[in-house]
C-alpha positions, 0 to 999 in steps of 0.5 A, a space after each residue: 092750401 085752397 080749402 079745408 083738408 079732409 081728415 087724414 092718418 099716417 098709421 101706415 107710415 104715409 098719408 091716407 084718408 080717414 074718418 076722423 082726425 086725431 086732433 079733433 078727437 077728445 079721446 086724445 086729450 084725456 088719460 084712461 082715468 079721465 085726467 085732461 091734458 094740460 095742452 088745449 087744442 086751439 079754437 078753429 074757424 071755417 070761414 068762406 074763402 070767397 065772396 062769390 060762389 057757384 052752384 057747387 056750394 061754398 069753399 071753406 078753409 079752416 083757420 086758427 085765429 088764436 095763432 094767426 090773428 095777433 092782437 085780434 085773437 079771440 083770446 087776446 094778445 099773448 101774455 108775453 107780448 108787451 108793446 114797447 113805446 120806443 122801438 128801432 123800427 115801426 112797420 105799417 102794414 102786415 102783408 108779405 113785405 111788412 112781415 118779411 122786414 119784421 122777420 129779418 129785423 127779428 133775426 138781427 135783434 132789432 126792436 120793432 112793432 108791426 101794425 096792420 089794419 086787417 083783422 087777420 092774415 089773407 085767407 085766399 087768393 092774390 099772389 101765387 108764384 115764388 121765383 127761385 131767387 126769392 126762395 134763395 132768400 127764404 132759404 137764408 131765413 130758414 123757411 124755403 123748405 116750407 114754401 117750396 114744398 106747398 104746391 107744384 113747380 111750373 115745368 112747362 109753358 104753352 103760348 098759344 094765339 088764335 089756336 096756333 102754338 107759338 111755343 110749347 116746351 119746358 119752362 125756363 129754369 135757373 141754376 138755382 137749386 129751386 130751378 123755376 117758379 113754385 106755386 103757393 098761395 099768399 095766405 099760406 105764405 103769410 101764415 108761415 111768416 106769422 108763425 115765424 114771428 111768434 117763434 121770435 116773440 113778436 105779433 102783428 097788431 091787428 085792426 091798427 094803422 099809423 094815423 099820423 107821424 112826424 120826424 123831429 130833429 134827429 140831432 137831438 132825438 135818438 128816435 126822431 119819428 113820433 107816430 100815432 097808432 090808431 085802433 080802427 075798431 075802438 078808436 084808441 090812440 097810442 104814441 110810439 117813437 122809432 128810429 125808422 118807419 117802414 111803409 108797407 101798407 099797400 098800393 093806397 099807402 097812407 105813408 106814401 101819401 103823407 110823405 107826398 111822394 107821387 105814384 108815377 105811372 098809368 092805370 091800364 084799360 086791362 081787367 082780369 077776372 080771376 078764379 081759383 077752383 077745381 075744373 073739369 076740362 079737355 084742355 090737354 095742358 092744364 097741368 102747366 103754365 099756359 098763355 092763351 090769346 084770342 084776337 077776338 075775345 082776349 087773353 087767358 092765363 092758366 096756373 096749376 095750383 096745389 091739391 088739384 086746383 087751377 087759377 084762371 086769369 080771364 081778360 074782361 074786354 068789350 062792353 064789360 070792360 067799358 062798364 068797369 072803367 065808367 064805374 071806377 071813374 065815377 067813384 075815383 078819389 086821390 087815395 085810389 091811385 094805384 089800387 088794383 082790386 075792383 070791389 063793385 064790379 058786378 060780374 059773376 063767376 059764371 060770366 067770367 067762366 063764359 068768357 074763359 070758354 070763348 077764349 079757350 075754344 075749341 076746348 071747354 072748361 066747367 066748374 068741378 068744385 066750389 070757388 076758392 077765390 074770385 076777384 076782378 082786378 085792373 092792371 095798374 103800373 105805378 112806382 113811387 117817385 122815391 122809395 125813401 124820404 130825403 132824411 132816410 128815416 122812412 122807406 116804402 116797399 111792396 105795393 106801397 112802392 110799386 104795382 104792376 101786371 101779374 106777368 112774371 109773378 113779380 108782385 110777391 117776389 118784388 116784396 121779397 127783394 125789397 125786404 132782403 135789400 132794406 132789412 139788413 141796411 136798417 139793422 146796420 144803421 140802427 145798431 150803429 154799424 154803418 153810416 146810415 147816409 152812406 148805406 140807406 141811400 142805396 135802397 132807393 136806387 137799387 130797388 126803384 130801378 129794378 121796379 122800373 124794369 119790372 114795369 117795363 118787362 111785365 108791361 111789354 108782356 102784358 101788351 103782347 098777350 092782351 093786344 094793347 097798344 097803350 104806351 109804357 109808363 113814364 118813370 123816374 130814372 137816376 135823375 129827377 125827370 120822368 123818362 119814356 121807354 121803348 123795349 125795342 122788341 120786334 114789331 107785332 104785324 099780326 102774323 104767326 112769324 111776327 108773334 114767334 119772333 117777338 116771343 123769342 126776343 122777349 124771353 131770350 132777353 128777360 128769361 133770367 130776370 123773370 126768375 129773379 136771377 138778374 138784377 139791375 146794377 147800380 154802382 155805389 159804395 156797396 156795389 163796386 160795379 166799376 171794378 177793374 183789374 189791378 192795373 186799372 185796365 177794364 180788359 185785364 183779367 179780374 179776380 172773379 168773372 162774376 161781376 159786382 152787383 150780380 147774384 153770387 153763384 151757388 155751386 155744389 160743394 162739400 162741407 166734410 166727409 159726409 156732407 155735400 150740399 150747396 155753397 149757400 148753406 154756409 151763407 145763411 142769415 140776415 146780417 153777415 157779409 160773406 167773404 169767399 176766399 178762393 185758394 185753389 189747392 193752397 200750394 204754389 204761388 197762391 200760397 204766398 198770396 194767401 199768407 199775405 191776405 190772412 195777415 192783412 185781413 186777420 191781423 190786429 189792425 186788419 179789416 176782420 177786427 175793424 169791422 166786428 169779426 165773425 159776427 158780421 164777416 163770414 169767411 169761407 175758405 174754398 179749396 181744391 182738396 179732400 177733407 182728409 188732406 186739410 191737416 197736411 195743407 195747413 202745415 205745408 212745408 212744415 210751417 204753420 203760416 196760415 194759423 190765423 186763417 185756420 182760426 177764423 175761416 170755415 173750410 169749403 171743399 171744392 172737390 168736384 171736377 174742373 168743369 163743374 166746381 166752384 172755382 169754375 163757377 166764379 172764374 178763379 185764377 188758380 195761381 192767384 186766388 181771389 176774395 169775393 165779398 158777398 153782401 148779406 142780400 147775396 149780391 156780389 159787392 166787390 172782389 180782390 186778388 188775394 195779394 191785394 187785401 187792402 181792396 177789401 178793407 177799402 170796400 168796407 171802410 166806404 160805409 161801415 163804422 170801424 170799432 175801437 180795437 182793444 185786443 185781437 180776439 
């Protein structure tokens, strides 16, 4: 939400305005006899959401510091919170990435502490769009409904240049249940995350940072990281020991600087003035996502927000941009590399609104409310040369690892993808479930190369709309040297036809990437991207047409007679691998393969027992059958030959027609069946024919540590 909501009532069963909210009325905290309720409403505050204002006043947002401010609560830290001196993971930074890592660790039972230098969560502004892939992770964590229902979804796109419509139509959509980009403010997201941590008996330690750290001999110390925490208000120091340290402390990351990891890339000459407010306008496409370009005055981005608010990104160019560059250069320090927000810009909202109107002409825009947020940002395109320390004890993510243009909404979303990739690997390593050298070494290449593509994709988009000819940044690939890159897009020749050709090529190539659905595949022990057919022939039919390293599709299925939903609803959580066993109708030749698979999978020495069973391996049996047919299928031909599978697998009824069922989505051979291994972060790790279960065992043996088998339970 952008501002404090007025009082409301649900007395008629739906939301309506009212004069006074019941939560504010003392009468709702007393009996008729005057006895006070034991529960006391938390103390609320109403700070201004923006440092800059307009003639319509100030925008305020009700906050609840006793709930959201962690150790900086006016009432102090909760009585139940006792900070541990030794933890599995220490997280430095309480922005989206740090909070997401904390939530994922909490769900795995991993001990952690999370510190942040700010007094409380973000109040307003910054990130505002959530990609459907990010929402799929939030769904796995149990939070997607709260995030997806906050603001609008971007259903339409307008791309206009010098008054000519290059494109106007539906926004690109994915096959995810969440379809497209959903709008919610970063501050609201942080408050959702903080409430989640409270439910897990964890708080953010506010006004605190990691002052210094060093890694001791890990052959001697179980927790080799020794860190000094400093309260920046009191100066109080405390020592903490940890197995792992996560740097989530923003673009000016002190963790990255202490590791002496270069922040490769460039700082562009492009500035945005950003305003969140309600506006009065005759621009007819204000309720959709718009990119408006003026060759003379620059670019304008339009983002519809919740509660009738709109965000405008207005390019600041000409003399104003030169002044900003000179001012920034005069006060530049080493720690400022990668910083994007300009604090001493000297530009007023009215000046940005004037520039906005020059770009959007012949339409006009004027303020219709106080300003919810105003800021000036410089686009910085940078990536840490390494996301992990050589000893794999320290890992960077979020803005500490990468910063880029707003184009594509990757700021917040990349943090979700970083956290979903790193957190389960930290959990497995901290618990001794996997070889840390084998598993944690995959975080850097998987996430860094993805970030490289973000920089190049969003950078090309940015240069097109801002008429910039600055080369794309040189970035490190799989080797040690920095690499140049050319997106090889059509030349921009100043004609409408050339602009349209550029846009067609760009979006046809990057549409699914811009929704988070398309990864950058890095072959490794956990991504069997070079898998071939059983004879080793690349052209031979594979167990599934879905390639390893790609998103696991999420088709509609049935869980029983009265419950149809999506496959992902049985693939929730953080720590489990999901083994999708596709078995067609469980009859004919696939039955023989299924019997072989279950004996080698669930037998006493099978991979199910060796790699910790149902706690970490979620087996889903996907069958072409109706719920009332399952009993007869288990004992087909009068035998109970699938007793182990019946004991350990969850049944998924794939009862939709052949042109829309899960077997079709995954490209399954009905005569042979298949086992598809999906990682905890919902990417396909490997696949195998049902009559080759040893391939699944080989996959897990590559990085997981076998447990000593005592009994087949």
